[in-house]
C-alpha positions in Angstrom: -36.0 -27.8 20.5 -35.3 -28.9 24.1 -32.6 -27.0 25.9 -33.0 -24.0 23.6 -31.2 -20.8 24.6 -33.6 -18.1 25.8 -31.9 -15.5 23.5 -32.7 -17.6 20.5 -36.4 -17.5 21.5 -36.1 -13.8 22.1 -34.6 -13.3 18.6 -37.4 -15.4 17.0 -39.9 -13.2 18.9 -38.5 -10.1 17.5 -38.7 -11.4 13.9 -42.3 -12.5 14.5 -43.1 -9.0 15.8 -41.4 -7.2 12.9 -43.4 -9.2 10.4 -46.6 -8.5 12.3 -45.7 -4.8 12.6 -45.8 -4.4 8.8 -49.4 -3.6 9.3 -48.3 -0.1 10.3 -47.2 0.3 6.7 -50.8 0.4 5.5 -50.5 4.0 4.4 -48.5 3.0 1.3 -51.5 1.1 0.0 -54.1 3.8 0.4 -53.6 5.9 -2.7 -52.7 3.0 -5.1 -55.9 1.1 -4.0 -58.0 4.3 -4.2 -56.7 5.0 -7.7 -57.1 1.5 -9.0 -60.6 0.8 -7.8 -62.1 4.2 -7.3 -62.5 3.8 -3.5 -62.2 6.8 -1.2 -59.2 7.3 1.1 -61.5 6.9 4.2 -62.9 3.6 2.8 -59.4 2.2 2.2 -58.2 3.5 5.6 -61.0 1.7 7.3 -59.2 -1.6 6.5 -56.4 -0.6 8.9 -58.9 0.4 11.6 -60.6 -3.0 11.3 -57.4 -4.9 11.6 -56.2 -3.0 14.7 -59.6 -3.3 16.4 -59.7 -7.1 15.6 -56.1 -7.3 16.9 -57.2 -6.0 20.3 -60.0 -8.6 20.6 -58.0 -11.5 19.2 -55.0 -10.8 21.6 -57.3 -11.6 24.5 -58.6 -14.8 23.1 -55.1 -15.7 22.0 -53.9 -15.2 25.6 -56.6 -17.5 26.9 -55.7 -20.2 24.3 -52.0 -19.8 25.0 -52.6 -20.7 28.7 -54.5 -23.9 27.7 -52.5 -25.2 24.8 -49.1 -23.4 25.0 -47.6 -20.6 22.9 -46.4 -22.5 19.9 -49.8 -23.4 18.5 -51.1 -19.9 19.0 -48.1 -18.3 17.3 -48.3 -20.8 14.4 -52.1 -20.2 14.0 -51.6 -16.5 14.2 -48.8 -16.6 11.6 -50.9 -18.6 9.2 -54.0 -16.4 9.5 -51.9 -13.2 9.1 -50.0 -14.5 6.0 -53.2 -16.0 4.5 -55.2 -12.8 5.2 -52.6 -10.6 3.5 -52.4 -13.0 0.6 -56.1 -13.1 0.1 -56.2 -9.3 -0.1 -54.6 -9.8 -3.5 -58.1 -10.8 -4.7 -59.6 -7.5 -3.6 -60.8 -6.9 -7.1 -63.9 -8.8 -5.8 -64.8 -5.7 -3.9 -64.0 -3.5 -0.9 -65.8 -6.0 1.4 -63.2 -8.6 0.4 -60.4 -6.3 1.5 -62.1 -5.7 4.8 -62.6 -9.5 5.4 -59.2 -10.7 4.2 -56.7 -8.0 5.4 -58.9 -6.6 8.2 -60.6 -9.5 9.8 -58.6 -12.6 9.0 -55.3 -10.7 9.1 -56.4 -8.9 12.2 -57.1 -12.2 14.0 -53.6 -13.4 13.0 -52.1 -10.2 14.3 -53.8 -10.5 17.7 -52.8 -14.2 18.2 -49.2 -13.5 17.1 -48.7 -10.2 19.0 -49.5 -11.6 22.4 -47.3 -14.7 22.2 -43.7 -13.1 22.4 -44.9 -10.8 25.2 -46.3 -13.7 27.3 -43.4 -16.0 26.6 -40.5 -13.6 27.1 -41.6 -12.2 30.5 -41.2 -15.8 31.7 -37.8 -16.4 30.2 -36.4 -13.0 31.4 -37.6 -12.3 35.0 -34.3 -10.5 35.4 -34.9 -8.1 32.5 -38.7 -8.0 32.0 -38.9 -4.4 30.9 -36.0 -4.6 28.4 -37.0 -7.9 26.8 -40.7 -7.0 26.3 -39.6 -3.6 25.0 -37.3 -5.2 22.5 -40.2 -7.6 21.4 -42.8 -5.0 20.9 -40.2 -2.6 19.5 -40.0 -5.1 16.6 -43.7 -4.4 16.0 -43.1 -0.7 16.0 -40.2 -1.1 13.6 -42.1 -3.3 11.2 -43.3 -0.5 9.0 -39.9 1.1 8.8 -38.5 -2.1 7.4 -41.3 -3.2 5.2 -42.8 0.0 3.9 -39.9 0.8 1.4 -40.1 -2.8 0.1 -43.9 -2.5 -0.4 -43.6 0.8 -2.1 -41.1 -0.6 -4.6 -43.2 -3.7 -5.2 -46.3 -1.6 -5.9 -44.4 0.4 -8.5 -43.1 -2.7 -10.2 -45.8 -5.4 -10.0 -48.9 -3.5 -8.8 -50.8 -3.3 -5.5 -52.6 -6.7 -5.7 -49.5 -8.7 -6.5 -47.7 -6.9 -3.7 -50.3 -8.3 -1.3 -49.6 -11.8 -2.7 -45.9 -11.5 -2.3 -46.1 -10.0 1.2 -48.6 -12.6 2.3 -46.2 -15.4 1.3 -43.2 -13.7 2.9 -45.1 -13.0 6.1 -46.4 -16.6 6.2 -42.9 -18.0 6.1 -41.4 -15.6 8.6 -44.2 -15.8 11.2 -44.5 -19.6 11.0 -40.7 -20.2 11.3 -40.5 -17.7 14.1 -43.6 -19.0 15.8 -42.1 -22.5 15.9 -39.6 -21.3 18.4 -42.1 -20.0 20.9 -42.2 -22.1 24.1 -42.5 -21.5 27.8 -39.7 -22.3 30.3 -40.2 -25.0 32.8 -42.4 -24.3 35.8 -40.5 -22.2 38.3 -37.5 -21.6 36.0 -35.1 -18.6 36.6 -31.7 -17.7 35.4 -28.8 -19.4 37.2 -27.6 -17.3 40.2 -30.3 -14.7 39.8 -32.6 -13.5 42.6 -34.9 -10.4 42.4 -33.5 -7.3 44.1 -35.3 -5.7 47.1 -36.7 -3.1 44.8 -38.0 -5.7 42.3 -39.5 -7.7 45.1 -41.3 -4.7 46.5 -42.9 -3.9 43.1 -44.0 -7.5 42.3 -46.9 -9.6 43.4 -46.2 -12.4 45.8 -47.9 -15.0 43.5 -49.5 -15.6 40.1 -53.0 -14.3 39.7 -55.6 -15.8 37.4 -57.5 -13.5 34.9 -60.6 -13.6 37.1 -58.5 -12.6 40.2 -56.7 -9.8 38.3 -60.0 -8.3 37.1 -61.2 -8.3 40.7 -58.4 -5.9 41.7 -58.5 -2.1 41.2 -54.9 -2.3 40.0 -55.8 -4.1 36.8 -58.2 -1.3 35.9 -55.6 1.3 36.9 -53.0 -0.2 34.5 -55.7 -0.4 31.8 -56.4 3.3 32.3 -52.6 4.2 32.3 -52.3 2.4 28.9 -55.4 4.1 27.6 -54.3 7.6 28.6 -50.8 7.3 27.3 -52.0 5.8 24.0 -54.7 8.4 23.6 -52.1 11.2 23.8 -49.7 9.7 21.3 -52.2 8.5 18.8 -53.9 11.9 18.7 -50.6 13.3 17.3 -50.1 10.3 15.0 -53.6 10.8 13.5 -52.9 14.5 12.7 -49.1 14.6 12.1 -48.9 15.9 8.5 -51.6 18.6 8.7 -50.5 19.7 12.2 -46.8 20.1 11.0 -48.0 22.1 8.0 -50.1 24.4 10.2 -47.6 24.9 13.0 -44.3 25.1 11.1 -45.7 26.4 7.8 -44.0 23.6 5.8 -45.0 22.0 2.6 -46.8 18.7 2.4 -43.6 17.0 1.2 -41.6 18.4 4.1 -44.4 17.4 6.5 -44.3 13.8 5.1 -40.6 13.7 5.8 -41.1 14.8 9.4 -43.6 12.1 9.8 -41.1 9.5 8.7 -38.5 10.8 11.1 -40.7 11.0 14.2 -42.2 7.6 13.6 -38.8 6.2 14.6 -39.7 7.4 18.1 -42.6 4.8 18.3 -40.1 2.0 17.8 -37.2 3.3 19.8 -39.5 4.4 22.7 -40.6 0.8 23.3 -37.1 -0.3 24.0 -35.8 2.8 25.7 -38.5 3.3 28.3 -38.9 -0.4 28.9 -35.2 -0.6 29.7 -35.4 2.5 31.9 -38.3 0.9 33.8 -36.0 -2.0 34.8 -33.9 0.6 36.6 -36.3 3.1 38.1 -39.5 0.9 38.3 -42.6 0.9 36.0 -44.4 3.4 38.2 -41.6 6.0 38.0 -41.3 5.4 34.2 -45.0 6.2 33.6 -44.8 9.2 35.9 -41.8 10.6 34.1 -43.4 10.0 30.7 -46.7 11.7 31.7 -44.9 14.8 33.2 -42.7 15.0 30.1 -45.8 15.0 27.9 -47.4 17.7 29.9 -44.6 20.0 28.9 -44.4 18.7 25.3 -48.1 19.2 24.6 -48.3 22.6 26.3 -45.5 24.1 24.3 -46.1 22.2 21.0 -48.6 24.7 19.6 -46.1 27.6 20.1 -43.3 26.0 18.0 -42.8 27.4 14.5 -39.4 25.8 13.8 -39.6 22.6 11.7 -36.5 21.2 13.3 -37.6 21.8 16.9 -41.1 20.6 16.0 -39.5 17.3 14.7 -37.7 16.8 18.0 -40.7 17.5 20.2 -43.0 15.2 18.1 -40.3 12.5 18.2 -40.2 12.6 22.0 -44.1 12.4 22.1 -43.9 9.2 20.0 -41.1 8.0 22.1 -43.5 8.2 25.1 -46.3 6.6 23.0 -44.1 3.6 22.2 -42.9 3.5 25.8 -46.3 2.7 27.1 -46.5 -0.4 24.9 -42.9 -1.4 25.8 -43.4 -1.0 29.6 -46.9 -2.2 30.2 -46.4 -5.9 29.6 -43.7 -6.0 32.3 -45.9 -3.9 34.5 -48.7 -6.4 34.2 -46.3 -9.3 34.8 -44.9 -7.6 37.9 -48.4 -7.0 39.4 -50.1 -10.2 38.5 -47.3 -12.7 37.9 -45.9 -14.0 34.6 -47.8 -17.3 34.5 -51.1 -15.8 33.2 -49.8 -12.6 31.6 -51.1 -13.8 28.2 -54.9 -13.3 29.0 -54.3 -10.6 31.6 -52.3 -8.3 29.3 -54.2 -9.5 26.2 -57.5 -8.1 27.7 -55.6 -5.0 28.8 -54.8 -4.3 25.1 -58.5 -3.3 24.6 -57.3 0.0 25.9 -55.4 0.4 22.6 -58.6 0.0 20.7 -60.5 2.5 22.8 -57.7 5.0 22.7 -57.4 4.6 18.9 -60.9 6.0 18.7 -60.8 8.5 21.6 -57.5 10.3 20.9 -58.0 11.1 17.2 -61.7 12.1 17.8 -60.7 14.4 20.7 -58.0 16.3 18.7 -60.1 16.5 15.6 -63.1 17.8 17.4 -61.1 20.4 19.4 -59.2 21.5 16.2 -62.5 22.1 14.4 -64.1 23.8 17.4 -61.2 26.2 18.1 -59.9 26.7 14.5 -56.3 25.7 15.6 -54.4 23.0 17.3 -53.6 25.1 20.3 -56.7 24.4 22.3 -56.6 20.7 21.5 -53.0 20.3 22.5 -53.4 22.2 25.7 -56.4 20.0 26.7 -54.2 16.9 26.1 -51.5 18.5 28.3 -54.1 18.8 31.0 -55.1 15.2 30.6 -51.5 14.2 31.0 -51.2 16.3 34.2 -54.1 14.4 35.6 -52.6 11.1 34.4 -49.4 11.7 36.3 -51.3 11.1 39.5 -52.2 7.5 38.7 -48.7 5.9 38.7 -48.1 7.5 42.1 -51.2 5.8 43.5 -50.9 2.4 42.0 -49.2 -0.4 43.9 -49.0 -4.2 43.6 -52.2 -6.0 44.7 -52.2 -7.8 48.0 -53.4 -11.3 48.6 -56.0 -10.1 51.0 -57.8 -8.3 48.2 -58.7 -11.6 46.6 -58.5 -14.2 49.4 -60.7 -12.2 51.7 -63.5 -12.8 49.1 -63.1 -16.6 49.7 -61.1 -17.4 46.6 -58.1 -19.8 46.7 -54.6 -18.6 45.9 -53.5 -19.3 42.4 -50.9 -21.8 43.7 -53.7 -24.3 44.5 -55.2 -24.0 41.1 -54.5 -26.7 38.5 -51.4 -26.0 36.4 -52.3 -24.9 32.9 -51.5 -27.1 29.9 -48.9 -26.3 27.3 -46.0 -25.9 29.8 -44.3 -29.1 29.0 -41.2 -27.4 28.0 -37.4 -27.6 27.8 -34.8 -28.1 30.5 -33.5 -25.0 32.2 -31.3 -22.9 30.0 -29.1 -19.9 30.6 
């Protein structure tokens, strides 16, 4: 695979993310599993929670492993674990614990390993389009459910829920392993022919590559973690309450609310590409600032909307911003800490996703119960977004003095990581 075109690697990364993003289609399994085995909906839903929580942890360890052994082995291992985990879920007649272990834990580890690889690899291949390319990659993850959910629904109706797990597991194993085989880093110091960073790009990027330890010693890493946490908390609070909130605000039926959910979920996928591409033009800082200010208005006026069509548009834009955080942050991390070690640096940053997945839904559920309506909860989130808008204004690339003044050597004198024996430059 020497001399491979970078767009081939990018395409493989998108296919890998689409297969992994099928985890977002978990909702189609809830009722069939509950009916077949007598489990409650919360018990079945916990499987998804486990897989996403494990994803966040595994992405960090996958990033560390990637730096030591290269991306291909991590991607292949992730693909095998994910495919096998989904396949083993077909034996869930052993009990609920088996579903948690197979789909939740084994599949979740595979998800984490696989998710971090395209992000870490593509920011190295596309220094000229960091935002766009990572947005496209994680956009595949957001679109996974849109592509795989209809197929899963049809399979459940024809062969049953357990056989559906088996078929999906085999399919995911093939797609992820084939796609993962294409994952490789460019040669050290590679850049596209004739390309040099613009003055704006140079001003927003670190002068060197930081190690994970060095990145964690800067306040900027924690600021980016908090940006991702706040943006994810806002969006996922709506995701967790979409159907009942639409029914309450627009007075629509459950069937209509479900249709709105399907439409607005497109925003999650499209936002990852749209805002990431915008960030290449107006900078990552400005992108987060605009997304936060936009959400201040959206969440403030959301409880006053009674039109189902207008509600759909507003909720769509909220999820557009939610996806935008995931699309923009990998490039943000690479800008501030260098592309070389973005695997572990951004992998650990993804723990913000796990914390937000608990905080956002709990906040809106508690506020809804306390006030008796969604108005108070949505206004609180608008206030949080107003506070959040200050952070991207304050954050700036770390300076070498922050680390070197503490007696640590610049990353350029550290030994080069393994796994970068890669192809000749390509264009």
